[in-house]
C-alpha positions as CSV (number, residue, x, y, z in Angstrom):
1,M,-20.5,-46.1,16.3
2,D,-23.3,-44.3,14.5
3,W,-23.0,-43.7,10.8
4,K,-25.2,-42.4,7.9
5,F,-25.3,-40.7,4.6
6,K,-26.6,-37.2,4.8
7,E,-29.8,-38.2,2.9
8,W,-30.6,-41.0,5.5
9,Q,-33.2,-40.0,8.1
10,E,-31.7,-42.3,10.8
11,F,-28.3,-43.4,11.8
12,S,-27.1,-47.0,11.2
13,T,-24.9,-48.8,13.7
14,V,-21.4,-49.8,12.7
15,E,-19.3,-52.2,14.8
16,I,-15.6,-52.8,13.9
17,V,-13.8,-55.7,15.6
18,L,-10.1,-56.3,15.3
19,R,-8.8,-59.8,15.9
20,N,-5.3,-61.2,15.9
21,E,-3.7,-64.4,17.0
22,E,-0.7,-64.0,19.3
23,E,1.5,-66.1,17.0
24,D,0.4,-64.2,13.9
25,D,1.8,-60.9,12.8
26,E,-1.6,-60.1,11.2
27,C,-4.8,-58.5,12.2
28,E,-8.3,-59.2,10.8
29,V,-10.9,-56.5,10.7
30,Y,-14.6,-57.3,10.8
31,L,-17.2,-54.7,10.1
32,T,-20.9,-55.2,10.8
33,Q,-23.5,-52.5,9.9
34,T,-27.1,-52.7,11.0
35,K,-30.2,-50.5,10.9
36,I,-29.6,-49.8,7.2
37,P,-32.5,-48.2,5.3
38,A,-34.5,-50.9,3.3
39,N,-34.0,-49.0,0.0
40,E,-30.2,-48.9,0.4
41,K,-28.1,-51.2,-1.8
42,K,-25.8,-53.6,0.0
43,E,-23.3,-53.5,-2.8
44,K,-23.0,-49.7,-2.6
45,L,-22.2,-49.9,1.1
46,E,-19.7,-52.7,0.7
47,F,-17.9,-50.9,-2.2
48,G,-17.8,-47.7,-0.1
49,W,-16.3,-49.3,2.9
50,K,-13.7,-51.2,0.9
51,E,-12.8,-48.4,-1.5
52,Y,-12.8,-45.3,0.7
53,Y,-11.8,-46.7,4.1
54,F,-10.1,-50.1,4.0
55,E,-8.1,-49.6,0.7
56,A,-7.0,-46.2,2.0
57,M,-5.8,-47.6,5.3
58,S,-4.1,-50.4,3.4
59,K,-2.1,-47.9,1.3
60,I,-1.2,-45.8,4.3
61,L,-0.1,-48.7,6.4
62,G,1.6,-50.6,3.6
63,Y,-0.3,-53.9,4.2
64,P,-2.2,-55.7,1.5
65,Q,-6.0,-55.8,1.7
66,R,-7.7,-59.2,1.5
67,D,-11.4,-60.0,1.2
């Protein structure tokens, strides 16, 4: 999917992959973001995805979030 902050000129590309093993009752989520502007801080993006998306999903679904 395409994603960006309103102040970015171009969109970045975000890929979300869900993986689970048949014998497990768990799912792992992998997020990859490319085409990020050179002046953007990686830590800011990582914090935003964790805090505003994954933590919220974790609370709604009732599953703990792990790094």
